[in-house]
PDBQT receptor file of N, H, CA, C and O in Angstrom, charges set to zero:
ATOM      1  N   MET A   1      47.328 -38.950  55.477  1.00  0.00    +0.000 N 
ATOM      2  CA  MET A   1      48.335 -37.924  55.569  1.00  0.00    +0.000 C 
ATOM      3  C   MET A   1      48.848 -37.880  57.011  1.00  0.00    +0.000 C 
ATOM      4  O   MET A   1      48.145 -37.418  57.910  1.00  0.00    +0.000 OA
ATOM      5  N   ASN A   2      50.041 -38.349  57.221  1.00  0.00    +0.000 N 
ATOM      6  H   ASN A   2      50.612 -38.725  56.492  1.00  0.00    +0.000 HD
ATOM      7  CA  ASN A   2      50.631 -38.385  58.554  1.00  0.00    +0.000 C 
ATOM      8  C   ASN A   2      51.634 -37.252  58.678  1.00  0.00    +0.000 C 
ATOM      9  O   ASN A   2      52.723 -37.311  58.106  1.00  0.00    +0.000 OA
ATOM     10  N   GLN A   3      51.269 -36.227  59.421  1.00  0.00    +0.000 N 
ATOM     11  H   GLN A   3      50.384 -36.179  59.885  1.00  0.00    +0.000 HD
ATOM     12  CA  GLN A   3      52.149 -35.082  59.603  1.00  0.00    +0.000 C 
ATOM     13  C   GLN A   3      52.669 -35.071  61.022  1.00  0.00    +0.000 C 
ATOM     14  O   GLN A   3      51.932 -35.300  61.981  1.00  0.00    +0.000 OA
ATOM     15  N   GLU A   4      53.963 -34.798  61.131  1.00  0.00    +0.000 N 
ATOM     16  H   GLU A   4      54.561 -34.613  60.352  1.00  0.00    +0.000 HD
ATOM     17  CA  GLU A   4      54.554 -34.688  62.452  1.00  0.00    +0.000 C 
ATOM     18  C   GLU A   4      54.012 -33.440  63.132  1.00  0.00    +0.000 C 
ATOM     19  O   GLU A   4      53.953 -32.372  62.524  1.00  0.00    +0.000 OA
ATOM     20  N   LYS A   5      53.625 -33.572  64.364  1.00  0.00    +0.000 N 
ATOM     21  H   LYS A   5      53.673 -34.440  64.858  1.00  0.00    +0.000 HD
ATOM     22  CA  LYS A   5      53.093 -32.445  65.124  1.00  0.00    +0.000 C 
ATOM     23  C   LYS A   5      54.192 -31.913  66.033  1.00  0.00    +0.000 C 
ATOM     24  O   LYS A   5      54.991 -32.677  66.574  1.00  0.00    +0.000 OA
ATOM     25  N   ILE A   6      54.222 -30.607  66.192  1.00  0.00    +0.000 N 
ATOM     26  H   ILE A   6      53.573 -29.986  65.752  1.00  0.00    +0.000 HD
ATOM     27  CA  ILE A   6      55.196 -29.989  67.068  1.00  0.00    +0.000 C 
ATOM     28  C   ILE A   6      54.474 -29.270  68.207  1.00  0.00    +0.000 C 
ATOM     29  O   ILE A   6      53.308 -28.895  68.080  1.00  0.00    +0.000 OA
ATOM     30  N   PHE A   7      55.166 -29.089  69.292  1.00  0.00    +0.000 N 
ATOM     31  H   PHE A   7      56.113 -29.394  69.396  1.00  0.00    +0.000 HD
ATOM     32  CA  PHE A   7      54.634 -28.345  70.426  1.00  0.00    +0.000 C 
ATOM     33  C   PHE A   7      54.953 -26.882  70.180  1.00  0.00    +0.000 C 
ATOM     34  O   PHE A   7      56.094 -26.537  69.874  1.00  0.00    +0.000 OA
ATOM     35  N   PHE A   8      53.948 -26.013  70.310  1.00  0.00    +0.000 N 
ATOM     36  H   PHE A   8      53.021 -26.292  70.558  1.00  0.00    +0.000 HD
ATOM     37  CA  PHE A   8      54.114 -24.592  70.054  1.00  0.00    +0.000 C 
ATOM     38  C   PHE A   8      53.357 -23.811  71.110  1.00  0.00    +0.000 C 
ATOM     39  O   PHE A   8      52.143 -23.963  71.250  1.00  0.00    +0.000 OA
ATOM     40  N   ARG A   9      54.051 -22.996  71.837  1.00  0.00    +0.000 N 
ATOM     41  H   ARG A   9      55.037 -22.872  71.724  1.00  0.00    +0.000 HD
ATOM     42  CA  ARG A   9      53.430 -22.195  72.883  1.00  0.00    +0.000 C 
ATOM     43  C   ARG A   9      52.985 -20.860  72.298  1.00  0.00    +0.000 C 
ATOM     44  O   ARG A   9      53.714 -20.243  71.522  1.00  0.00    +0.000 OA
ATOM     45  N   LEU A  10      51.808 -20.425  72.665  1.00  0.00    +0.000 N 
ATOM     46  H   LEU A  10      51.215 -20.927  73.296  1.00  0.00    +0.000 HD
ATOM     47  CA  LEU A  10      51.256 -19.193  72.128  1.00  0.00    +0.000 C 
ATOM     48  C   LEU A  10      50.687 -18.343  73.255  1.00  0.00    +0.000 C 
ATOM     49  O   LEU A  10      49.887 -18.820  74.060  1.00  0.00    +0.000 OA
ATOM     50  N   ARG A  11      51.099 -17.098  73.306  1.00  0.00    +0.000 N 
ATOM     51  H   ARG A  11      51.748 -16.710  72.652  1.00  0.00    +0.000 HD
ATOM     52  CA  ARG A  11      50.547 -16.179  74.304  1.00  0.00    +0.000 C 
ATOM     53  C   ARG A  11      49.463 -15.346  73.632  1.00  0.00    +0.000 C 
ATOM     54  O   ARG A  11      49.704 -14.704  72.609  1.00  0.00    +0.000 OA
ATOM     55  N   ILE A  12      48.272 -15.362  74.214  1.00  0.00    +0.000 N 
ATOM     56  H   ILE A  12      48.077 -15.883  75.045  1.00  0.00    +0.000 HD
ATOM     57  CA  ILE A  12      47.164 -14.578  73.674  1.00  0.00    +0.000 C 
ATOM     58  C   ILE A  12      46.437 -13.893  74.826  1.00  0.00    +0.000 C 
ATOM     59  O   ILE A  12      46.495 -14.356  75.965  1.00  0.00    +0.000 OA
ATOM     60  N   PRO A  13      45.759 -12.800  74.531  1.00  0.00    +0.000 N 
ATOM     61  CA  PRO A  13      44.984 -12.130  75.584  1.00  0.00    +0.000 C 
ATOM     62  C   PRO A  13      43.885 -13.054  76.111  1.00  0.00    +0.000 C 
ATOM     63  O   PRO A  13      43.373 -13.904  75.382  1.00  0.00    +0.000 OA
ATOM     64  N   GLU A  14      43.538 -12.881  77.360  1.00  0.00    +0.000 N 
ATOM     65  H   GLU A  14      43.954 -12.191  77.952  1.00  0.00    +0.000 HD
ATOM     66  CA  GLU A  14      42.514 -13.716  77.998  1.00  0.00    +0.000 C 
ATOM     67  C   GLU A  14      41.189 -13.636  77.249  1.00  0.00    +0.000 C 
ATOM     68  O   GLU A  14      40.487 -14.638  77.110  1.00  0.00    +0.000 OA
ATOM     69  N   GLU A  15      40.850 -12.444  76.770  1.00  0.00    +0.000 N 
ATOM     70  H   GLU A  15      41.420 -11.630  76.883  1.00  0.00    +0.000 HD
ATOM     71  CA  GLU A  15      39.606 -12.265  76.028  1.00  0.00    +0.000 C 
ATOM     72  C   GLU A  15      39.586 -13.155  74.763  1.00  0.00    +0.000 C 
ATOM     73  O   GLU A  15      38.558 -13.741  74.423  1.00  0.00    +0.000 OA
ATOM     74  N   MET A  16      40.721 -13.240  74.089  1.00  0.00    +0.000 N 
ATOM     75  H   MET A  16      41.556 -12.763  74.364  1.00  0.00    +0.000 HD
ATOM     76  CA  MET A  16      40.829 -14.082  72.889  1.00  0.00    +0.000 C 
ATOM     77  C   MET A  16      40.698 -15.559  73.266  1.00  0.00    +0.000 C 
ATOM     78  O   MET A  16      40.047 -16.329  72.559  1.00  0.00    +0.000 OA
ATOM     79  N   LYS A  17      41.309 -15.946  74.368  1.00  0.00    +0.000 N 
ATOM     80  H   LYS A  17      41.837 -15.321  74.943  1.00  0.00    +0.000 HD
ATOM     81  CA  LYS A  17      41.209 -17.342  74.822  1.00  0.00    +0.000 C 
ATOM     82  C   LYS A  17      39.764 -17.692  75.148  1.00  0.00    +0.000 C 
ATOM     83  O   LYS A  17      39.289 -18.771  74.792  1.00  0.00    +0.000 OA
ATOM     84  N   ASN A  18      39.065 -16.789  75.819  1.00  0.00    +0.000 N 
ATOM     85  H   ASN A  18      39.451 -15.912  76.108  1.00  0.00    +0.000 HD
ATOM     86  CA  ASN A  18      37.665 -17.031  76.163  1.00  0.00    +0.000 C 
ATOM     87  C   ASN A  18      36.815 -17.167  74.903  1.00  0.00    +0.000 C 
ATOM     88  O   ASN A  18      35.928 -18.018  74.835  1.00  0.00    +0.000 OA
ATOM     89  N   TRP A  19      37.088 -16.328  73.910  1.00  0.00    +0.000 N 
ATOM     90  H   TRP A  19      37.808 -15.637  73.965  1.00  0.00    +0.000 HD
ATOM     91  CA  TRP A  19      36.371 -16.403  72.635  1.00  0.00    +0.000 C 
ATOM     92  C   TRP A  19      36.642 -17.741  71.953  1.00  0.00    +0.000 C 
ATOM     93  O   TRP A  19      35.718 -18.391  71.466  1.00  0.00    +0.000 OA
ATOM     94  N   LEU A  20      37.905 -18.151  71.919  1.00  0.00    +0.000 N 
ATOM     95  H   LEU A  20      38.656 -17.623  72.315  1.00  0.00    +0.000 HD
ATOM     96  CA  LEU A  20      38.257 -19.442  71.320  1.00  0.00    +0.000 C 
ATOM     97  C   LEU A  20      37.605 -20.603  72.073  1.00  0.00    +0.000 C 
ATOM     98  O   LEU A  20      37.155 -21.576  71.469  1.00  0.00    +0.000 OA
ATOM     99  N   LYS A  21      37.563 -20.482  73.389  1.00  0.00    +0.000 N 
ATOM    100  H   LYS A  21      37.928 -19.691  73.880  1.00  0.00    +0.000 HD
ATOM    101  CA  LYS A  21      36.944 -21.525  74.213  1.00  0.00    +0.000 C 
ATOM    102  C   LYS A  21      35.460 -21.668  73.874  1.00  0.00    +0.000 C 
ATOM    103  O   LYS A  21      34.955 -22.783  73.744  1.00  0.00    +0.000 OA
ATOM    104  N   GLU A  22      34.760 -20.531  73.731  1.00  0.00    +0.000 N 
ATOM    105  H   GLU A  22      35.170 -19.625  73.837  1.00  0.00    +0.000 HD
ATOM    106  CA  GLU A  22      33.336 -20.566  73.362  1.00  0.00    +0.000 C 
ATOM    107  C   GLU A  22      33.142 -21.191  71.978  1.00  0.00    +0.000 C 
ATOM    108  O   GLU A  22      32.283 -22.053  71.791  1.00  0.00    +0.000 OA
ATOM    109  N   LYS A  23      33.946 -20.749  71.019  1.00  0.00    +0.000 N 
ATOM    110  H   LYS A  23      34.643 -20.049  71.171  1.00  0.00    +0.000 HD
ATOM    111  CA  LYS A  23      33.827 -21.265  69.651  1.00  0.00    +0.000 C 
ATOM    112  C   LYS A  23      34.137 -22.754  69.592  1.00  0.00    +0.000 C 
ATOM    113  O   LYS A  23      33.443 -23.514  68.916  1.00  0.00    +0.000 OA
ATOM    114  N   SER A  24      35.174 -23.164  70.296  1.00  0.00    +0.000 N 
ATOM    115  H   SER A  24      35.738 -22.547  70.845  1.00  0.00    +0.000 HD
ATOM    116  CA  SER A  24      35.552 -24.574  70.262  1.00  0.00    +0.000 C 
ATOM    117  C   SER A  24      34.474 -25.449  70.909  1.00  0.00    +0.000 C 
ATOM    118  O   SER A  24      34.199 -26.551  70.434  1.00  0.00    +0.000 OA
ATOM    119  N   LYS A  25      33.874 -24.964  71.975  1.00  0.00    +0.000 N 
ATOM    120  H   LYS A  25      34.098 -24.069  72.360  1.00  0.00    +0.000 HD
ATOM    121  CA  LYS A  25      32.800 -25.710  72.629  1.00  0.00    +0.000 C 
ATOM    122  C   LYS A  25      31.599 -25.843  71.682  1.00  0.00    +0.000 C 
ATOM    123  O   LYS A  25      31.026 -26.923  71.537  1.00  0.00    +0.000 OA
ATOM    124  N   LYS A  26      31.231 -24.733  71.043  1.00  0.00    +0.000 N 
ATOM    125  H   LYS A  26      31.696 -23.855  71.160  1.00  0.00    +0.000 HD
ATOM    126  CA  LYS A  26      30.104 -24.728  70.110  1.00  0.00    +0.000 C 
ATOM    127  C   LYS A  26      30.345 -25.693  68.937  1.00  0.00    +0.000 C 
ATOM    128  O   LYS A  26      29.418 -26.355  68.472  1.00  0.00    +0.000 OA
ATOM    129  N   ASN A  27      31.593 -25.765  68.466  1.00  0.00    +0.000 N 
ATOM    130  H   ASN A  27      32.347 -25.227  68.843  1.00  0.00    +0.000 HD
ATOM    131  CA  ASN A  27      31.934 -26.591  67.315  1.00  0.00    +0.000 C 
ATOM    132  C   ASN A  27      32.466 -27.977  67.682  1.00  0.00    +0.000 C 
ATOM    133  O   ASN A  27      32.912 -28.744  66.828  1.00  0.00    +0.000 OA
ATOM    134  N   ARG A  28      32.403 -28.267  68.978  1.00  0.00    +0.000 N 
ATOM    135  H   ARG A  28      32.040 -27.644  69.671  1.00  0.00    +0.000 HD
ATOM    136  CA  ARG A  28      32.844 -29.577  69.482  1.00  0.00    +0.000 C 
ATOM    137  C   ARG A  28      34.280 -29.908  69.069  1.00  0.00    +0.000 C 
ATOM    138  O   ARG A  28      34.581 -31.002  68.593  1.00  0.00    +0.000 OA
ATOM    139  N   ARG A  29      35.144 -28.923  69.269  1.00  0.00    +0.000 N 
ATOM    140  H   ARG A  29      34.899 -28.034  69.656  1.00  0.00    +0.000 HD
ATOM    141  CA  ARG A  29      36.572 -29.082  69.007  1.00  0.00    +0.000 C 
ATOM    142  C   ARG A  29      37.330 -28.688  70.264  1.00  0.00    +0.000 C 
ATOM    143  O   ARG A  29      36.800 -28.003  71.139  1.00  0.00    +0.000 OA
ATOM    144  N   SER A  30      38.572 -29.128  70.340  1.00  0.00    +0.000 N 
ATOM    145  H   SER A  30      39.003 -29.685  69.629  1.00  0.00    +0.000 HD
ATOM    146  CA  SER A  30      39.457 -28.609  71.380  1.00  0.00    +0.000 C 
ATOM    147  C   SER A  30      39.835 -27.185  70.979  1.00  0.00    +0.000 C 
ATOM    148  O   SER A  30      39.639 -26.788  69.830  1.00  0.00    +0.000 OA
ATOM    149  N   ILE A  31      40.367 -26.432  71.907  1.00  0.00    +0.000 N 
ATOM    150  H   ILE A  31      40.526 -26.755  72.840  1.00  0.00    +0.000 HD
ATOM    151  CA  ILE A  31      40.830 -25.087  71.561  1.00  0.00    +0.000 C 
ATOM    152  C   ILE A  31      41.917 -25.189  70.502  1.00  0.00    +0.000 C 
ATOM    153  O   ILE A  31      41.943 -24.400  69.558  1.00  0.00    +0.000 OA
ATOM    154  N   ASN A  32      42.802 -26.144  70.652  1.00  0.00    +0.000 N 
ATOM    155  H   ASN A  32      42.781 -26.786  71.419  1.00  0.00    +0.000 HD
ATOM    156  CA  ASN A  32      43.851 -26.357  69.661  1.00  0.00    +0.000 C 
ATOM    157  C   ASN A  32      43.242 -26.671  68.295  1.00  0.00    +0.000 C 
ATOM    158  O   ASN A  32      43.685 -26.138  67.278  1.00  0.00    +0.000 OA
ATOM    159  N   GLY A  33      42.238 -27.527  68.274  1.00  0.00    +0.000 N 
ATOM    160  H   GLY A  33      41.879 -27.960  69.101  1.00  0.00    +0.000 HD
ATOM    161  CA  GLY A  33      41.573 -27.873  67.023  1.00  0.00    +0.000 C 
ATOM    162  C   GLY A  33      40.902 -26.673  66.386  1.00  0.00    +0.000 C 
ATOM    163  O   GLY A  33      40.896 -26.542  65.162  1.00  0.00    +0.000 OA
ATOM    164  N   GLN A  34      40.332 -25.791  67.207  1.00  0.00    +0.000 N 
ATOM    165  H   GLN A  34      40.336 -25.898  68.201  1.00  0.00    +0.000 HD
ATOM    166  CA  GLN A  34      39.684 -24.582  66.695  1.00  0.00    +0.000 C 
ATOM    167  C   GLN A  34      40.713 -23.635  66.088  1.00  0.00    +0.000 C 
ATOM    168  O   GLN A  34      40.479 -23.052  65.029  1.00  0.00    +0.000 OA
ATOM    169  N   ILE A  35      41.838 -23.484  66.754  1.00  0.00    +0.000 N 
ATOM    170  H   ILE A  35      42.028 -23.957  67.614  1.00  0.00    +0.000 HD
ATOM    171  CA  ILE A  35      42.912 -22.640  66.218  1.00  0.00    +0.000 C 
ATOM    172  C   ILE A  35      43.389 -23.190  64.881  1.00  0.00    +0.000 C 
ATOM    173  O   ILE A  35      43.574 -22.434  63.927  1.00  0.00    +0.000 OA
ATOM    174  N   LEU A  36      43.589 -24.508  64.805  1.00  0.00    +0.000 N 
ATOM    175  H   LEU A  36      43.438 -25.122  65.579  1.00  0.00    +0.000 HD
ATOM    176  CA  LEU A  36      44.024 -25.127  63.550  1.00  0.00    +0.000 C 
ATOM    177  C   LEU A  36      42.981 -24.933  62.455  1.00  0.00    +0.000 C 
ATOM    178  O   LEU A  36      43.331 -24.701  61.298  1.00  0.00    +0.000 OA
ATOM    179  N   PHE A  37      41.710 -25.027  62.810  1.00  0.00    +0.000 N 
ATOM    180  H   PHE A  37      41.425 -25.216  63.749  1.00  0.00    +0.000 HD
ATOM    181  CA  PHE A  37      40.630 -24.798  61.850  1.00  0.00    +0.000 C 
ATOM    182  C   PHE A  37      40.713 -23.382  61.282  1.00  0.00    +0.000 C 
ATOM    183  O   PHE A  37      40.645 -23.193  60.067  1.00  0.00    +0.000 OA
ATOM    184  N   TYR A  38      40.860 -22.384  62.165  1.00  0.00    +0.000 N 
ATOM    185  H   TYR A  38      40.914 -22.538  63.151  1.00  0.00    +0.000 HD
ATOM    186  CA  TYR A  38      40.945 -20.997  61.712  1.00  0.00    +0.000 C 
ATOM    187  C   TYR A  38      42.202 -20.750  60.874  1.00  0.00    +0.000 C 
ATOM    188  O   TYR A  38      42.149 -20.034  59.873  1.00  0.00    +0.000 OA
ATOM    189  N   LEU A  39      43.309 -21.328  61.272  1.00  0.00    +0.000 N 
ATOM    190  H   LEU A  39      43.352 -21.909  62.085  1.00  0.00    +0.000 HD
ATOM    191  CA  LEU A  39      44.541 -21.161  60.493  1.00  0.00    +0.000 C 
ATOM    192  C   LEU A  39      44.410 -21.781  59.109  1.00  0.00    +0.000 C 
ATOM    193  O   LEU A  39      44.872 -21.211  58.120  1.00  0.00    +0.000 OA
ATOM    194  N   ASP A  40      43.784 -22.941  59.040  1.00  0.00    +0.000 N 
ATOM    195  H   ASP A  40      43.409 -23.405  59.843  1.00  0.00    +0.000 HD
ATOM    196  CA  ASP A  40      43.578 -23.602  57.755  1.00  0.00    +0.000 C 
ATOM    197  C   ASP A  40      42.676 -22.759  56.850  1.00  0.00    +0.000 C 
ATOM    198  O   ASP A  40      42.939 -22.633  55.654  1.00  0.00    +0.000 OA
ATOM    199  N   LYS A  41      41.622 -22.188  57.415  1.00  0.00    +0.000 N 
ATOM    200  H   LYS A  41      41.408 -22.291  58.386  1.00  0.00    +0.000 HD
ATOM    201  CA  LYS A  41      40.722 -21.330  56.633  1.00  0.00    +0.000 C 
ATOM    202  C   LYS A  41      41.456 -20.072  56.149  1.00  0.00    +0.000 C 
ATOM    203  O   LYS A  41      41.259 -19.639  55.013  1.00  0.00    +0.000 OA
ATOM    204  N   ALA A  42      42.290 -19.491  56.997  1.00  0.00    +0.000 N 
ATOM    205  H   ALA A  42      42.450 -19.842  57.920  1.00  0.00    +0.000 HD
ATOM    206  CA  ALA A  42      43.061 -18.310  56.608  1.00  0.00    +0.000 C 
ATOM    207  C   ALA A  42      44.035 -18.660  55.478  1.00  0.00    +0.000 C 
ATOM    208  O   ALA A  42      44.242 -17.867  54.559  1.00  0.00    +0.000 OA
ATOM    209  N   LYS A  43      44.624 -19.840  55.554  1.00  0.00    +0.000 N 
ATOM    210  H   LYS A  43      44.456 -20.485  56.300  1.00  0.00    +0.000 HD
ATOM    211  CA  LYS A  43      45.545 -20.308  54.520  1.00  0.00    +0.000 C 
ATOM    212  C   LYS A  43      44.813 -20.480  53.184  1.00  0.00    +0.000 C 
ATOM    213  O   LYS A  43      45.321 -20.080  52.137  1.00  0.00    +0.000 OA
ATOM    214  N   GLU A  44      43.613 -21.080  53.230  1.00  0.00    +0.000 N 
ATOM    215  H   GLU A  44      43.200 -21.405  54.081  1.00  0.00    +0.000 HD
ATOM    216  CA  GLU A  44      42.805 -21.256  52.017  1.00  0.00    +0.000 C 
ATOM    217  C   GLU A  44      42.429 -19.908  51.415  1.00  0.00    +0.000 C 
ATOM    218  O   GLU A  44      42.506 -19.725  50.200  1.00  0.00    +0.000 OA
ATOM    219  N   LEU A  45      42.021 -18.960  52.264  1.00  0.00    +0.000 N 
ATOM    220  H   LEU A  45      41.958 -19.108  53.251  1.00  0.00    +0.000 HD
ATOM    221  CA  LEU A  45      41.637 -17.636  51.793  1.00  0.00    +0.000 C 
ATOM    222  C   LEU A  45      42.825 -16.921  51.142  1.00  0.00    +0.000 C 
ATOM    223  O   LEU A  45      42.681 -16.281  50.101  1.00  0.00    +0.000 OA
ATOM    224  N   GLU A  46      43.990 -17.039  51.767  1.00  0.00    +0.000 N 
ATOM    225  H   GLU A  46      44.106 -17.559  52.613  1.00  0.00    +0.000 HD
ATOM    226  CA  GLU A  46      45.187 -16.423  51.203  1.00  0.00    +0.000 C 
ATOM    227  C   GLU A  46      45.502 -16.998  49.830  1.00  0.00    +0.000 C 
ATOM    228  O   GLU A  46      45.867 -16.260  48.914  1.00  0.00    +0.000 OA
ATOM    229  N   LYS A  47      45.365 -18.306  49.683  1.00  0.00    +0.000 N 
ATOM    230  H   LYS A  47      45.069 -18.906  50.426  1.00  0.00    +0.000 HD
ATOM    231  CA  LYS A  47      45.632 -18.944  48.401  1.00  0.00    +0.000 C 
ATOM    232  C   LYS A  47      44.638 -18.454  47.340  1.00  0.00    +0.000 C 
ATOM    233  O   LYS A  47      45.028 -18.168  46.209  1.00  0.00    +0.000 OA
ATOM    234  N   LEU A  48      43.359 -18.359  47.705  1.00  0.00    +0.000 N 
ATOM    235  H   LEU A  48      43.042 -18.592  48.624  1.00  0.00    +0.000 HD
ATOM    236  CA  LEU A  48      42.358 -17.847  46.768  1.00  0.00    +0.000 C 
ATOM    237  C   LEU A  48      42.671 -16.420  46.343  1.00  0.00    +0.000 C 
ATOM    238  O   LEU A  48      42.550 -16.075  45.168  1.00  0.00    +0.000 OA
ATOM    239  N   GLU A  49      43.072 -15.593  47.300  1.00  0.00    +0.000 N 
ATOM    240  H   GLU A  49      43.170 -15.874  48.255  1.00  0.00    +0.000 HD
ATOM    241  CA  GLU A  49      43.408 -14.199  46.982  1.00  0.00    +0.000 C 
ATOM    242  C   GLU A  49      44.651 -14.121  46.087  1.00  0.00    +0.000 C 
ATOM    243  O   GLU A  49      44.702 -13.309  45.163  1.00  0.00    +0.000 OA
ATOM    244  N   THR A  50      45.638 -14.956  46.360  1.00  0.00    +0.000 N 
ATOM    245  H   THR A  50      45.596 -15.616  47.110  1.00  0.00    +0.000 HD
ATOM    246  CA  THR A  50      46.855 -14.981  45.557  1.00  0.00    +0.000 C 
ATOM    247  C   THR A  50      46.533 -15.446  44.144  1.00  0.00    +0.000 C 
ATOM    248  O   THR A  50      46.995 -14.849  43.171  1.00  0.00    +0.000 OA
ATOM    249  N   ASP A  51      45.743 -16.508  44.027  1.00  0.00    +0.000 N 
ATOM    250  H   ASP A  51      45.367 -16.992  44.817  1.00  0.00    +0.000 HD
ATOM    251  CA  ASP A  51      45.358 -17.025  42.708  1.00  0.00    +0.000 C 
ATOM    252  C   ASP A  51      44.572 -15.976  41.930  1.00  0.00    +0.000 C 
ATOM    253  O   ASP A  51      44.774 -15.808  40.728  1.00  0.00    +0.000 OA
ATOM    254  N   SER A  52      43.678 -15.274  42.615  1.00  0.00    +0.000 N 
ATOM    255  H   SER A  52      43.513 -15.410  43.592  1.00  0.00    +0.000 HD
ATOM    256  CA  SER A  52      42.866 -14.247  41.974  1.00  0.00    +0.000 C 
ATOM    257  C   SER A  52      43.741 -13.082  41.504  1.00  0.00    +0.000 C 
ATOM    258  O   SER A  52      43.543 -12.563  40.406  1.00  0.00    +0.000 OA
ATOM    259  N   ASN A  53      44.684 -12.679  42.313  1.00  0.00    +0.000 N 
ATOM    260  H   ASN A  53      44.845 -13.101  43.205  1.00  0.00    +0.000 HD
ATOM    261  CA  ASN A  53      45.586 -11.585  41.944  1.00  0.00    +0.000 C 
ATOM    262  C   ASN A  53      46.469 -11.961  40.762  1.00  0.00    +0.000 C 
ATOM    263  O   ASN A  53      46.748 -11.120  39.908  1.00  0.00    +0.000 OA
ATOM    264  N   GLU A  54      46.908 -13.201  40.703  1.00  0.00    +0.000 N 
ATOM    265  H   GLU A  54      46.681 -13.884  41.397  1.00  0.00    +0.000 HD
ATOM    266  CA  GLU A  54      47.742 -13.654  39.588  1.00  0.00    +0.000 C 
ATOM    267  C   GLU A  54      46.972 -13.662  38.289  1.00  0.00    +0.000 C 
ATOM    268  O   GLU A  54      47.548 -13.403  37.232  1.00  0.00    +0.000 OA
ATOM    269  N   LYS A  55      45.691 -13.953  38.338  1.00  0.00    +0.000 N 
ATOM    270  H   LYS A  55      45.224 -14.164  39.196  1.00  0.00    +0.000 HD
ATOM    271  CA  LYS A  55      44.861 -13.957  37.131  1.00  0.00    +0.000 C 
ATOM    272  C   LYS A  55      44.624 -12.546  36.613  1.00  0.00    +0.000 C 
ATOM    273  O   LYS A  55      44.419 -12.336  35.417  1.00  0.00    +0.000 OA
ATOM    274  N   ASN A  56      44.654 -11.576  37.532  1.00  0.00    +0.000 N 
ATOM    275  H   ASN A  56      44.820 -11.746  38.503  1.00  0.00    +0.000 HD
ATOM    276  CA  ASN A  56      44.383 -10.196  37.144  1.00  0.00    +0.000 C 
ATOM    277  C   ASN A  56      45.637  -9.443  36.670  1.00  0.00    +0.000 C 
ATOM    278  O   ASN A  56      45.555  -8.270  36.305  1.00  0.00    +0.000 OA
ATOM    279  N   VAL A  57      46.764 -10.102  36.677  1.00  0.00    +0.000 N 
ATOM    280  H   VAL A  57      46.830 -11.055  36.974  1.00  0.00    +0.000 HD
ATOM    281  CA  VAL A  57      48.011  -9.422  36.267  1.00  0.00    +0.000 C 
ATOM    282  C   VAL A  57      48.188  -9.467  34.790  1.00  0.00    +0.000 C 
ATOM    283  O   VAL A  57      49.176  -8.947  34.271  1.00  0.00    +0.000 OA
TER     284      VAL A  57
């Protein structure tokens, strides 16, 4: 899967950056990789919630 990558600037509080830095170090990822990991997990969770809500309608 070859996806074009774009440059995206993000402003976050220093405390959040420090937290991401710790998590990325622990998980042996770059900070960017850690952010992408969290975004992907949030996307999966949203899909599960949407699928679950559709079944309950």
